[in-house]
C-alpha positions in Angstrom: 0.5 -3.3 -20.8 -1.9 -2.0 -18.1 -3.6 -5.1 -17.2 -7.1 -5.4 -14.3 -7.8 -2.3 -12.7 -9.9 -3.0 -9.4 -12.8 -0.6 -9.5 -15.3 -2.2 -7.2 -15.8 -5.0 -5.2 -17.3 -6.8 -7.6 -14.0 -6.9 -8.6 -12.3 -8.3 -5.4 -14.8 -10.9 -5.1 -14.2 -12.2 -8.5 -10.0 -12.2 -7.5 -11.1 -13.4 -4.1 -13.0 -16.5 -6.0 -10.1 -17.0 -8.1 -7.7 -18.0 -5.6 -10.0 -19.8 -3.7 -10.6 -22.4 -6.6 -6.5 -22.4 -7.3 -4.9 -21.9 -3.9 -6.6 -24.3 -0.7 -5.4 -22.1 2.1 -7.0 -19.0 0.8 -10.5 -21.6 0.1 -10.1 -22.0 4.1 -8.9 -18.0 4.7 -12.0 -16.5 3.1 -15.0 -18.3 5.3 -12.5 -16.9 8.6 -12.0 -13.0 7.0 -15.5 -12.3 5.7 -16.0 -9.7 2.5 -12.7 -8.3 1.8 -12.7 -4.4 1.3 -12.2 -2.7 -1.8 -9.5 -0.5 -0.9 -9.5 2.2 -3.8 -8.3 6.0 -2.8 -7.4 8.9 -5.1 -4.8 8.6 -6.7 -2.6 11.6 -6.8 0.5 13.6 -5.3 -2.1 13.6 -2.1 -2.1 10.1 -1.9 1.6 10.2 -1.7 2.4 12.8 0.9 0.3 11.0 2.5 2.3 7.5 3.0 5.2 9.5 3.6 4.0 10.7 6.8 2.3 7.6 7.6 6.2 6.3 7.5 7.2 4.5 10.8 4.7 6.4 12.8 1.3 4.7 14.3 -1.8 5.2 12.3 -3.1 7.4 15.2 -0.3 10.0 14.4 -0.2 10.0 11.3 -3.9 11.1 10.4 -3.2 13.7 13.2 -0.3 15.0 11.5 -2.4 14.5 8.3 -5.1 16.4 9.6 -2.5 19.1 10.6 -1.3 19.5 7.1 -4.7 20.0 5.5 -5.7 22.2 7.8 -2.7 24.4 7.3 -3.4 23.7 3.6 0.0 22.0 2.9 -1.7 18.3 1.4 -0.9 20.1 -2.1 2.3 19.8 -4.4 2.9 23.8 -4.5 2.1 24.5 -1.1 4.3 21.6 -0.1 7.6 23.1 -2.3 6.8 26.3 -1.0 6.3 25.8 2.8 9.0 26.8 5.3 10.8 24.1 7.7 8.7 25.6 10.6 5.1 25.3 8.6 6.3 21.4 8.6 7.5 21.2 11.9 4.0 22.6 13.0 2.0 20.1 11.4 4.2 17.7 13.3 6.6 16.4 10.1 10.3 15.8 11.0 12.7 17.5 9.0 13.8 14.1 7.2 9.4 13.9 6.3 9.3 17.5 5.3 13.0 17.3 2.9 10.8 14.0 1.6 7.5 15.8 1.0 9.8 19.3 -0.3 11.3 16.2 -2.8 8.3 14.7 -4.3 6.8 17.7 -4.6 9.2 19.2 -7.0 9.8 15.4 -8.3 7.5 16.8 -11.3 5.5 13.3 -11.6 3.1 13.1 -14.2 0.5 11.3 -12.0 -2.1 11.1 -14.9 0.9 9.5 -16.7 1.3 7.1 -14.4 -2.6 5.4 -15.0 -1.5 4.0 -18.0 1.7 2.5 -17.7 2.5 -0.8 -16.6 2.8 -2.0 -12.3 6.8 -2.1 -12.8 7.0 1.3 -14.5 5.0 2.8 -12.2 7.3 1.0 -9.4 10.5 2.6 -10.8 8.7 6.1 -11.6 8.5 6.5 -8.3 11.2 4.7 -5.8 13.3 7.9 -8.0 11.8 9.9 -5.5 13.6 10.1 -1.9 11.2 9.0 0.5 9.5 6.5 -1.7 10.9 2.7 -1.5 9.2 0.1 -3.3 6.4 -0.8 -0.4 5.0 2.8 -0.1 5.6 2.5 -4.4 3.7 -0.5 -4.9 1.2 0.0 -2.1 0.4 3.2 -4.1 -0.2 0.9 -7.2 -2.6 -1.4 -5.2 -4.7 1.4 -4.1 -4.3 4.3 -5.6 -3.7 3.1 -8.9 -6.1 0.0 -8.7 -4.0 -2.2 -9.6 -5.2 -5.9 -9.7 -1.9 -7.9 -9.6 0.5 -6.1 -7.4 1.8 -7.5 -4.6 3.7 -5.6 -1.5 6.3 -8.4 -0.5 8.1 -6.2 1.9 4.8 -6.0 4.0 5.6 -7.4 7.9 2.0 -7.9 7.9 1.5 -10.1 5.0 4.8 -11.8 5.7 3.4 -13.0 9.2 0.1 -13.5 7.5 1.7 -15.9 5.0 3.7 -17.9 7.8 0.4 -18.5 9.6 -2.3 -19.4 7.1 0.0 -21.4 5.0 2.4 -23.3 8.1 5.7 -21.3 7.6 8.2 -22.7 10.0 9.1 -18.8 10.0 8.2 -15.4 8.4 9.5 -15.6 4.7 11.6 -13.0 3.8 10.7 -9.8 1.2 12.4 -11.9 -1.9 10.6 -15.5 -0.6 6.9 -13.9 0.0 7.5 -12.1 -3.9 8.6 -15.4 -5.5 5.7 -17.0 -3.5 3.3 -14.9 -5.0 3.8 -15.4 -8.5 1.2 -18.4 -7.9 -1.3 -15.9 -7.0 -1.1 -13.7 -10.1 -3.1 -12.2 -11.6 -4.5 -11.3 -8.5 -1.5 -10.6 -6.5 -3.7 -7.4 -4.8 -6.7 -9.3 -3.9 -4.3 -12.2 -2.2 -3.1 -9.0 -0.4 -6.2 -8.5 1.2 -6.9 -12.1 1.9 -3.8 -11.8 3.7 -3.4 -8.8 6.1 -7.5 -9.7 6.9 -6.2 -12.5 8.0 -3.3 -11.2 10.2 -6.1 -8.6 11.7 -8.6 -11.9 12.7 -5.8 -14.0 14.1 -3.9 -10.6 16.1 -7.2 -10.7 17.6 -8.1 -14.0 18.0 -4.7 -15.4 19.4 -2.8 -11.8 20.1 -0.4 -12.1 17.5 1.4 -9.0 17.2 
């Protein structure tokens, strides 16, 4: 069963209100972070390829590589499957990411079907593709599919934000944060938005890295 889909800023605001009413830490954070972003993007092959491109590089580098891929017409599945190593190197992809991009292009994922299956099944389908881990699959479910109740506890910024906001003695592990986030269902994706926003504010004010 597919749960609530976030389609507008009104959905995000509804989730934030629900969280603030049930968790004092979120109630404290929301006035500090201001309006939360929608953060929706089109689903499909390009969204996942962009996620692969962005792995372990800076935002600026990822944008530059993506721009080169777009300029070369290599952001579609068929073009990626046909591209030579030289083409992909010229666009800035490492050998490993070129392999991942081709694997994604050849995986035969039915992106339209992903819209209609449960969150856990979306993640299972995507992590079967080389180069796509749980974090990437969860981010895709959150922002490309708009799932309201998905969380990405492996995200270091979420872990650090949770440490600060909840005054934890140390940054929670992936497993600990996943368990902690169960209390934020059915709006875990909005909880993630709050924590990311809180992390950015704290980093700017206190120099937190």
